[in-house]
C-alpha positions as CSV (number, residue, x, y, z in Angstrom):
1,S,11.6,28.5,-54.1
2,R,8.1,27.3,-54.7
3,L,9.2,25.2,-56.5
4,M,11.4,23.3,-53.7
5,E,7.7,23.6,-51.3
6,A,5.9,21.6,-53.8
7,L,8.3,19.0,-53.5
8,T,9.6,18.7,-50.0
9,P,6.1,16.5,-49.4
10,A,7.6,14.1,-51.9
11,V,10.8,13.6,-51.3
12,K,9.4,13.2,-47.1
13,A,7.5,10.2,-48.2
14,I,10.1,8.8,-49.7
15,D,12.9,9.2,-47.2
16,A,10.1,7.9,-44.9
17,L,9.8,4.7,-48.0
18,A,13.7,4.2,-47.0
19,W,13.7,4.6,-43.3
20,S,11.0,2.0,-42.3
21,I,11.3,-0.5,-45.5
22,L,15.7,-0.7,-45.8
23,G,16.6,1.3,-42.8
24,V,18.9,3.8,-44.9
25,A,18.6,7.6,-45.2
26,L,19.2,8.7,-48.6
27,K,20.6,11.6,-50.7
28,A,20.3,12.0,-54.4
29,G,23.3,12.4,-56.5
30,S,23.9,12.6,-59.9
31,P,20.8,10.9,-62.1
32,G,21.3,6.9,-61.5
33,Y,22.2,6.7,-58.2
34,F,21.2,7.5,-53.9
35,E,23.6,8.0,-52.0
36,V,23.2,6.7,-47.8
37,T,23.5,9.4,-45.9
38,N,22.4,7.5,-42.2
39,I,21.5,3.7,-40.9
40,R,18.9,2.7,-38.8
41,A,20.3,0.4,-35.7
42,S,19.6,-3.0,-36.4
43,S,17.8,-2.0,-39.6
44,P,17.7,-4.5,-42.6
45,A,20.8,-2.5,-44.4
46,Q,22.6,-2.6,-41.0
47,Q,22.7,-6.3,-41.2
48,I,24.0,-6.9,-44.8
49,G,26.6,-4.3,-43.9
50,M,25.4,-1.1,-45.6
51,Q,27.9,2.0,-44.8
52,K,27.3,5.4,-44.6
53,R,28.3,6.8,-48.8
54,D,27.4,3.4,-50.8
55,L,25.2,4.6,-53.5
56,L,22.1,3.1,-53.9
57,L,21.6,1.9,-58.3
58,A,19.0,-0.3,-58.1
59,V,16.1,-2.3,-56.8
60,N,14.9,-5.5,-57.5
61,G,16.4,-4.7,-60.9
62,R,15.0,-1.1,-61.6
63,R,17.8,1.4,-62.1
64,L,17.1,4.6,-59.8
65,K,17.3,7.0,-62.5
66,N,15.1,9.2,-60.9
67,Q,13.4,9.7,-57.3
68,A,10.1,8.4,-59.4
69,L,11.6,5.2,-60.3
70,L,13.0,5.1,-56.7
71,R,9.3,5.4,-55.1
72,N,7.8,3.0,-57.3
73,A,10.4,0.4,-56.1
74,L,10.1,1.4,-52.7
75,V,5.8,0.9,-52.6
76,D,6.9,-2.4,-54.5
77,L,8.5,-2.9,-51.2
78,R,5.7,-3.1,-48.6
79,G,5.4,-6.5,-47.5
80,A,7.6,-8.3,-49.5
81,N,10.0,-10.9,-47.5
82,Y,13.6,-9.6,-49.7
83,A,14.8,-7.0,-52.1
84,R,17.7,-7.5,-54.7
85,L,20.1,-4.3,-54.6
86,I,23.1,-3.2,-56.4
87,V,25.0,-1.2,-54.5
88,Q,28.1,0.5,-55.0
89,R,31.2,1.4,-52.4
90,G,34.6,2.8,-54.3
91,N,34.5,1.2,-57.8
92,S,33.1,-2.1,-57.3
93,Q,29.8,-2.7,-56.8
94,Y,27.4,-5.6,-55.7
95,H,24.8,-7.7,-56.0
96,V,22.8,-8.3,-52.7
97,T,19.5,-9.5,-51.3
98,I,18.2,-8.2,-48.3
99,P,15.8,-9.5,-45.8
100,L,13.3,-7.4,-45.1
101,Q,11.1,-9.4,-42.8
């Protein structure tokens, strides 16, 4: 559809940011989270033990209710030394600090 064609560049830009900054590929889930679908070797995400199927709920205190909020949170991480994430695995939520440099 035309809507999907229009959205594709924005989604690819978000994917590129997540991959380059955190080292994760993300898939939108229900409103409020993004599922980790892949992890780059030697990335910040791998170094803190993130796994496929983990759910990313928040970045630096921002709840990820939609792709626009995720994009804004990722853009703000460029040049940062660390990020504070809320990650859910199974029924447990973890507050983690991830070094980015």
